[in-house]
N, CA and C atoms as an extended XYZ file, in Angstrom:
360
Properties=species:S:1:pos:R:3:atomname:S:1:resname:S:1:resid:I:1 pbc="F F F"
N         0.708       -0.965       -0.320 N   MET     1
C         0.276        0.111       -0.145 CA  MET     1
C         1.030        1.417       -0.109 C   MET     1
N         0.625        2.023       -1.100 N   SER     2
C         1.895        3.626       -0.945 CA  SER     2
C         0.832        4.552       -0.382 C   SER     2
N         1.474        5.192        0.328 N   ALA     3
C         1.620        6.606        1.269 CA  ALA     3
C         0.625        7.258        0.263 C   ALA     3
N        -0.699        8.453        0.735 N   ALA     4
C        -1.354        9.380       -0.198 CA  ALA     4
C         0.162        9.952       -0.203 C   ALA     4
N        -0.032       11.123       -1.522 N   MET     5
C         1.011       12.084       -1.481 CA  MET     5
C         0.346       13.129       -1.553 C   MET     5
N         0.734       14.034       -0.976 N   PRO     6
C         0.030       15.995       -0.544 CA  PRO     6
C         0.171       16.228       -2.222 C   PRO     6
N        -1.088       16.975       -2.267 N   THR     7
C        -1.285       17.515       -3.198 CA  THR     7
C        -1.784       19.257       -2.864 C   THR     7
N        -2.010       19.897       -3.741 N   GLY     8
C        -2.238       21.173       -3.612 CA  GLY     8
C        -2.156       22.565       -4.915 C   GLY     8
N        -3.011       23.077       -4.446 N   HIS     9
C        -2.933       24.231       -5.678 CA  HIS     9
C        -2.568       26.126       -5.815 C   HIS     9
N        -1.690       26.357       -6.725 N   VAL    10
C        -1.530       27.458       -6.460 CA  VAL    10
C        -2.558       28.881       -6.730 C   VAL    10
N        -2.600       29.680       -5.814 N   ILE    11
C        -4.138       30.052       -6.194 CA  ILE    11
C        -3.183       31.706       -6.239 C   ILE    11
N        -2.299       32.070       -5.665 N   GLY    12
C        -2.091       33.413       -6.219 CA  GLY    12
C         0.077       33.667       -5.692 C   GLY    12
N         0.683       34.492       -6.801 N   ILE    13
C         1.527       34.555       -6.301 CA  ILE    13
C         1.671       36.292       -5.769 C   ILE    13
N         2.225       35.950       -4.299 N   VAL    14
C         2.503       37.758       -3.495 CA  VAL    14
C         3.693       38.042       -4.106 C   VAL    14
N         4.992       37.587       -4.070 N   GLN    15
C         5.456       38.288       -5.040 CA  GLN    15
C         6.346       37.819       -5.783 C   GLN    15
N         6.845       38.221       -6.844 N   ARG    16
C         7.689       37.651       -7.833 CA  ARG    16
C         9.065       37.886       -7.168 C   ARG    16
N         9.695       36.609       -7.875 N   ASN    17
C        11.149       37.149       -7.541 CA  ASN    17
C        12.384       36.769       -8.365 C   ASN    17
N        11.676       37.721       -9.521 N   TRP    18
C        12.359       38.004      -10.710 CA  TRP    18
C        13.881       38.317      -10.643 C   TRP    18
N        14.764       38.023      -11.262 N   ARG    19
C        16.574       37.994      -11.198 CA  ARG    19
C        16.826       38.647      -12.220 C   ARG    19
N        18.262       38.703      -12.179 N   ASP    20
C        19.280       38.660      -13.475 CA  ASP    20
C        19.762       37.491      -13.827 C   ASP    20
N        19.193       37.337      -15.374 N   TYR    21
C        19.985       35.787      -16.212 CA  TYR    21
C        21.475       36.110      -16.568 C   TYR    21
N        22.011       35.707      -16.771 N   VAL    22
C        23.256       35.150      -18.117 CA  VAL    22
C        22.867       34.898      -19.463 C   VAL    22
N        22.504       35.345      -20.483 N   ALA    23
C        22.268       34.278      -21.427 CA  ALA    23
C        23.054       34.957      -22.940 C   ALA    23
N        22.976       33.954      -23.678 N   THR    24
C        23.706       34.625      -25.100 CA  THR    24
C        22.867       34.525      -26.107 C   THR    24
N        23.114       34.834      -27.409 N   LEU    25
C        22.289       35.115      -28.431 CA  LEU    25
C        22.719       33.451      -29.400 C   LEU    25
N        22.368       32.721      -29.984 N   PRO    26
C        21.949       31.641      -30.743 CA  PRO    26
C        23.483       32.040      -31.704 C   PRO    26
N        24.093       31.857      -32.026 N   GLN    27
C        24.657       31.970      -33.510 CA  GLN    27
C        23.768       31.889      -34.809 C   GLN    27
N        23.171       31.339      -34.909 N   ASP    28
C        21.836       31.122      -35.534 CA  ASP    28
C        20.730       31.594      -35.537 C   ASP    28
N        20.529       32.928      -34.870 N   GLU    29
C        19.114       33.459      -34.639 CA  GLU    29
C        19.296       34.350      -35.800 C   GLU    29
N        17.733       34.278      -36.376 N   ASP    30
C        17.972       35.290      -37.149 CA  ASP    30
C        17.595       36.809      -36.871 C   ASP    30
N        18.770       37.535      -36.976 N   VAL    31
C        18.969       38.755      -36.448 CA  VAL    31
C        18.560       39.756      -38.415 C   VAL    31
N        18.187       39.198      -39.350 N   SER    32
C        18.234       40.324      -39.991 CA  SER    32
C        17.606       41.477      -40.550 C   SER    32
N        16.995       41.122      -40.490 N   SER    33
C        15.859       42.501      -40.025 CA  SER    33
C        15.266       43.061      -38.853 C   SER    33
N        15.080       44.450      -38.835 N   SER    34
C        14.639       44.750      -37.555 CA  SER    34
C        14.185       46.427      -37.674 C   SER    34
N        13.018       46.335      -36.851 N   SER    35
C        12.096       48.406      -37.291 CA  SER    35
C        13.021       48.954      -35.773 C   SER    35
N        12.110       50.304      -35.966 N   ASN    36
C        12.609       50.983      -35.163 CA  ASN    36
C        12.795       50.736      -33.956 C   ASN    36
N        11.611       50.044      -33.235 N   LYS    37
C        11.444       48.849      -32.315 CA  LYS    37
C        11.936       48.138      -31.726 C   LYS    37
N        12.307       47.538      -32.723 N   GLY    38
C        13.759       46.767      -32.169 CA  GLY    38
C        12.991       45.111      -32.323 C   GLY    38
N        14.354       44.458      -32.509 N   GLN    39
C        13.719       43.057      -32.689 CA  GLN    39
C        13.897       42.146      -31.545 C   GLN    39
N        12.604       41.022      -31.812 N   ARG    40
C        11.952       39.817      -30.411 CA  ARG    40
C        13.171       38.614      -31.070 C   ARG    40
N        14.010       38.221      -29.874 N   VAL    41
C        14.757       37.568      -30.186 CA  VAL    41
C        14.763       36.724      -28.925 C   VAL    41
N        15.232       35.839      -28.864 N   LEU    42
C        15.057       34.482      -28.146 CA  LEU    42
C        16.794       34.436      -27.081 C   LEU    42
N        16.894       34.980      -26.457 N   ALA    43
C        18.421       34.441      -25.761 CA  ALA    43
C        18.319       32.926      -24.897 C   ALA    43
N        19.447       32.911      -24.903 N   VAL    44
C        19.706       31.109      -24.252 CA  VAL    44
C        20.510       31.290      -22.881 C   VAL    44
N        19.009       30.744      -21.862 N   PRO    45
C        20.663       31.354      -20.415 CA  PRO    45
C        20.871       30.465      -19.676 C   PRO    45
N        22.549       30.752      -19.524 N   LEU    46
C        23.847       29.392      -18.423 CA  LEU    46
C        22.947       28.468      -18.169 C   LEU    46
N        22.126       28.624      -17.529 N   ASP    47
C        21.750       27.607      -17.015 CA  ASP    47
C        20.273       26.988      -17.336 C   ASP    47
N        20.447       25.477      -18.021 N   TYR    48
C        19.660       25.330      -18.401 CA  TYR    48
C        17.757       24.935      -18.146 C   TYR    48
N        17.666       25.196      -16.445 N   ARG    49
C        16.840       25.025      -16.595 CA  ARG    49
C        16.027       26.005      -16.443 C   ARG    49
N        16.379       27.322      -16.875 N   ILE    50
C        15.730       29.085      -17.138 CA  ILE    50
C        15.507       28.484      -18.552 C   ILE    50
N        14.317       28.343      -18.606 N   PRO    51
C        13.765       28.573      -20.386 CA  PRO    51
C        14.080       29.779      -21.254 C   PRO    51
N        14.065       30.020      -22.723 N   LYS    52
C        14.900       30.730      -23.164 CA  LYS    52
C        14.164       32.321      -22.809 C   LYS    52
N        14.780       33.207      -22.861 N   ILE    53
C        14.125       34.374      -22.637 CA  ILE    53
C        13.452       35.323      -23.750 C   ILE    53
N        12.435       35.629      -23.818 N   ARG    54
C        12.399       36.369      -25.467 CA  ARG    54
C        12.604       37.854      -24.673 C   ARG    54
N        13.175       38.498      -25.220 N   ILE    55
C        13.546       40.437      -25.217 CA  ILE    55
C        13.688       41.276      -26.515 C   ILE    55
N        13.701       42.163      -26.745 N   CYS    56
C        13.026       43.191      -27.691 CA  CYS    56
C        14.236       44.106      -27.692 C   CYS    56
N        15.457       44.220      -29.370 N   THR    57
C        16.487       44.914      -28.733 CA  THR    57
C        16.565       45.235      -30.251 C   THR    57
N        17.220       46.136      -30.156 N   ARG    58
C        17.685       46.861      -31.962 CA  ARG    58
C        19.189       46.597      -32.279 C   ARG    58
N        20.258       45.866      -30.794 N   GLN    59
C        21.194       45.920      -31.583 CA  GLN    59
C        21.215       44.071      -31.692 C   GLN    59
N        20.715       43.503      -31.600 N   ALA    60
C        20.889       41.803      -32.237 CA  ALA    60
C        22.121       41.239      -32.694 C   ALA    60
N        21.845       42.018      -33.998 N   GLN    61
C        23.210       41.881      -34.461 CA  GLN    61
C        24.779       41.962      -34.121 C   GLN    61
N        24.765       43.100      -32.885 N   GLN    62
C        25.730       43.284      -32.252 CA  GLN    62
C        26.076       42.749      -31.027 C   GLN    62
N        24.680       41.952      -30.726 N   LEU    63
C        24.723       41.140      -29.434 CA  LEU    63
C        25.510       39.575      -29.338 C   LEU    63
N        25.520       39.063      -30.397 N   ILE    64
C        25.839       37.653      -30.997 CA  ILE    64
C        27.003       37.130      -30.681 C   ILE    64
N        27.488       36.158      -29.969 N   GLY    65
C        28.375       36.187      -29.482 CA  GLY    65
C        29.322       36.629      -28.370 C   GLY    65
N        28.380       37.274      -27.532 N   LYS    66
C        28.199       37.814      -25.853 CA  LYS    66
C        27.803       37.735      -25.098 C   LYS    66
N        28.009       37.511      -24.333 N   ARG    67
C        27.154       37.103      -22.463 CA  ARG    67
C        26.485       38.275      -22.569 C   ARG    67
N        25.194       38.418      -22.181 N   LEU    68
C        24.118       39.286      -21.745 CA  LEU    68
C        23.951       39.156      -20.318 C   LEU    68
N        23.080       40.077      -19.403 N   VAL    69
C        22.711       39.480      -18.491 CA  VAL    69
C        21.438       40.336      -19.310 C   VAL    69
N        20.210       39.847      -18.684 N   VAL    70
C        18.714       40.071      -19.465 CA  VAL    70
C        17.603       39.539      -17.903 C   VAL    70
N        16.630       40.399      -18.045 N   ARG    71
C        16.337       40.332      -16.914 CA  ARG    71
C        14.247       40.087      -17.363 C   ARG    71
N        13.778       38.858      -16.251 N   ILE    72
C        12.848       38.500      -16.939 CA  ILE    72
C        11.358       39.842      -16.372 C   ILE    72
N        10.213       39.982      -17.076 N   ASP    73
C         9.320       41.137      -17.237 CA  ASP    73
C         7.590       40.615      -16.843 C   ASP    73
N         7.886       39.285      -17.471 N   SER    74
C         6.715       38.600      -17.752 CA  SER    74
C         6.398       37.501      -18.053 C   SER    74
N         5.163       36.836      -17.725 N   TRP    75
C         5.009       35.578      -18.705 CA  TRP    75
C         3.933       35.244      -18.968 C   TRP    75
N         3.350       34.967      -19.800 N   GLU    76
C         2.240       35.276      -20.144 CA  GLU    76
C         1.976       33.923      -19.879 C   GLU    76
N         0.391       33.656      -19.846 N   SER    77
C         0.478       31.828      -19.279 CA  SER    77
C         0.035       31.092      -20.420 C   SER    77
N        -0.384       31.863      -21.598 N   ASP    78
C         0.040       30.672      -22.818 CA  ASP    78
C         0.974       31.129      -23.873 C   ASP    78
N         2.120       32.012      -23.309 N   SER    79
C         3.334       31.875      -23.670 CA  SER    79
C         4.316       30.651      -23.571 C   SER    79
N         5.346       30.453      -24.033 N   GLN    80
C         5.887       28.833      -23.787 CA  GLN    80
C         7.102       30.001      -23.252 C   GLN    80
N         8.100       30.854      -24.041 N   TYR    81
C         8.956       31.661      -23.422 CA  TYR    81
C         8.296       32.975      -22.347 C   TYR    81
N         9.087       33.355      -21.331 N   PRO    82
C         8.900       34.383      -20.632 CA  PRO    82
C         9.684       35.847      -21.507 C   PRO    82
N         8.791       37.239      -21.071 N   ASN    83
C         9.200       38.197      -21.873 CA  ASN    83
C         9.873       38.757      -21.084 C   ASN    83
N        11.412       39.093      -21.625 N   GLY    84
C        12.513       40.017      -21.109 CA  GLY    84
C        12.962       41.213      -21.379 C   GLY    84
N        14.000       42.001      -20.958 N   HIS    85
C        14.606       42.740      -21.680 CA  HIS    85
C        16.414       42.781      -21.317 C   HIS    85
N        17.070       43.496      -21.904 N   PHE    86
C        18.774       42.987      -22.242 CA  PHE    86
C        18.793       44.437      -21.130 C   PHE    86
N        19.585       44.170      -20.168 N   VAL    87
C        20.347       45.082      -19.486 CA  VAL    87
C        21.748       45.600      -19.512 C   VAL    87
N        22.674       44.524      -19.802 N   ARG    88
C        24.005       44.838      -20.241 CA  ARG    88
C        24.810       44.039      -20.902 C   ARG    88
N        25.604       43.786      -21.770 N   SER    89
C        26.664       42.801      -22.549 CA  SER    89
C        27.757       42.469      -20.928 C   SER    89
N        28.614       41.644      -21.239 N   LEU    90
C        29.365       41.174      -20.448 CA  LEU    90
C        30.504       41.519      -20.819 C   LEU    90
N        30.633       40.858      -22.055 N   GLY    91
C        31.911       40.646      -23.192 CA  GLY    91
C        31.860       39.692      -23.823 C   GLY    91
N        32.756       39.168      -24.907 N   ASN    92
C        32.196       37.951      -25.482 CA  ASN    92
C        32.582       37.020      -25.106 C   ASN    92
N        31.943       35.740      -25.299 N   VAL    93
C        31.555       34.320      -24.643 CA  VAL    93
C        33.233       33.876      -25.013 C   VAL    93
N        33.541       33.400      -23.415 N   GLY    94
C        34.794       32.675      -23.525 CA  GLY    94
C        36.267       33.035      -23.031 C   GLY    94
N        35.780       34.776      -22.903 N   GLU    95
C        37.018       35.447      -21.936 CA  GLU    95
C        36.651       35.166      -20.760 C   GLU    95
N        38.030       35.499      -20.438 N   LEU    96
C        37.848       35.088      -18.824 CA  LEU    96
C        37.335       36.038      -17.751 C   LEU    96
N        37.260       36.861      -17.728 N   GLU    97
C        36.468       38.728      -17.158 CA  GLU    97
C        35.363       38.457      -17.338 C   GLU    97
N        35.118       37.300      -18.612 N   THR    98
C        33.266       37.646      -19.425 CA  THR    98
C        32.642       36.719      -18.182 C   THR    98
N        33.418       35.511      -18.387 N   GLU    99
C        32.769       34.356      -17.443 CA  GLU    99
C        33.038       34.026      -16.151 C   GLU    99
N        33.850       34.734      -15.462 N   VAL   100
C        34.309       35.192      -13.959 CA  VAL   100
C        32.552       36.231      -13.468 C   VAL   100
N        32.797       36.781      -14.364 N   ALA   101
C        31.487       38.259      -14.157 CA  ALA   101
C        30.266       37.061      -14.538 C   ALA   101
N        29.953       36.120      -15.312 N   SER   102
C        28.797       35.350      -15.315 CA  SER   102
C        28.752       34.524      -14.263 C   SER   102
N        29.540       34.151      -14.100 N   ILE   103
C        29.439       33.048      -12.392 CA  ILE   103
C        29.020       33.685      -11.273 C   ILE   103
N        29.729       34.942      -11.025 N   LEU   104
C        28.871       35.686      -10.681 CA  LEU   104
C        27.802       36.359      -10.456 C   LEU   104
N        27.393       36.612      -11.151 N   ILE   105
C        26.016       36.789      -11.673 CA  ILE   105
C        25.004       35.973      -11.048 C   ILE   105
N        25.601       34.679      -11.680 N   GLU   106
C        24.533       33.566      -12.011 CA  GLU   106
C        23.922       33.024      -10.255 C   GLU   106
N        25.324       33.370       -9.062 N   LYS   107
C        25.512       32.862       -8.046 CA  LYS   107
C        24.820       33.783       -7.351 C   LYS   107
N        24.195       35.104       -7.613 N   GLU   108
C        24.153       36.206       -7.111 CA  GLU   108
C        24.919       36.621       -6.280 C   GLU   108
N        26.012       36.339       -6.500 N   ILE   109
C        27.737       36.851       -5.760 CA  ILE   109
C        27.544       38.548       -5.943 C   ILE   109
N        27.738       39.497       -4.910 N   SER   110
C        27.956       41.011       -5.230 CA  SER   110
C        29.087       40.862       -4.778 C   SER   110
N        29.794       42.042       -6.008 N   VAL   111
C        31.325       42.218       -5.921 CA  VAL   111
C        31.764       43.797       -5.655 C   VAL   111
N        30.433       44.422       -5.214 N   SER   112
C        31.044       46.017       -5.293 CA  SER   112
C        31.771       46.576       -4.359 C   SER   112
N        33.130       47.138       -4.482 N   GLY   113
C        34.227       47.902       -4.220 CA  GLY   113
C        33.780       48.215       -2.978 C   GLY   113
N        35.093       48.146       -2.164 N   PHE   114
C        35.154       49.246       -0.356 CA  PHE   114
C        35.142       49.950       -0.318 C   PHE   114
N        34.119       50.861        0.371 N   THR   115
C        34.592       52.497        0.415 CA  THR   115
C        35.224       52.393        1.203 C   THR   115
N        35.938       53.736        1.633 N   ASP   116
C        37.384       54.204        1.502 CA  ASP   116
C        37.028       53.927        3.204 C   ASP   116
N        35.956       54.057        4.406 N   ALA   117
C        36.030       53.737        5.669 CA  ALA   117
C        36.271       52.394        5.854 C   ALA   117
N        35.803       51.672        5.013 N   GLN   118
C        36.584       50.076        4.956 CA  GLN   118
C        37.991       49.916        4.704 C   GLN   118
N        38.232       51.009        3.882 N   LEU   119
C        39.546       50.646        3.901 CA  LEU   119
C        40.473       50.769        4.665 C   LEU   119
N        40.292       52.213        5.330 N   ARG   120
C        41.197       52.676        6.367 CA  ARG   120
C        40.948       51.639        7.607 C   ARG   120
């Protein structure tokens, strides 16, 4: 005889915990056409557990081959992917400083500088 498995229903979300994610635009992403408002592309997060994030940007061509910081803004219930926006570029994929910064952001480690009072 197996034990009954507890079940439940999500009835609401009190607070979303959106955070920054490190992602890249795939080399095969079609970025040939764009408008004044920007182009919608799918950014692939480093963390395989996170789905691709749809971002709108006017600089998609320049961002291919870069590590990007993206943030999720919303996720429609009928959409496969969340919507987000480009925050900043960390640098080229494979460069040491870029990859270290990527790890620190993914692990939510803050490396802000010391104040003058702390250095004394």
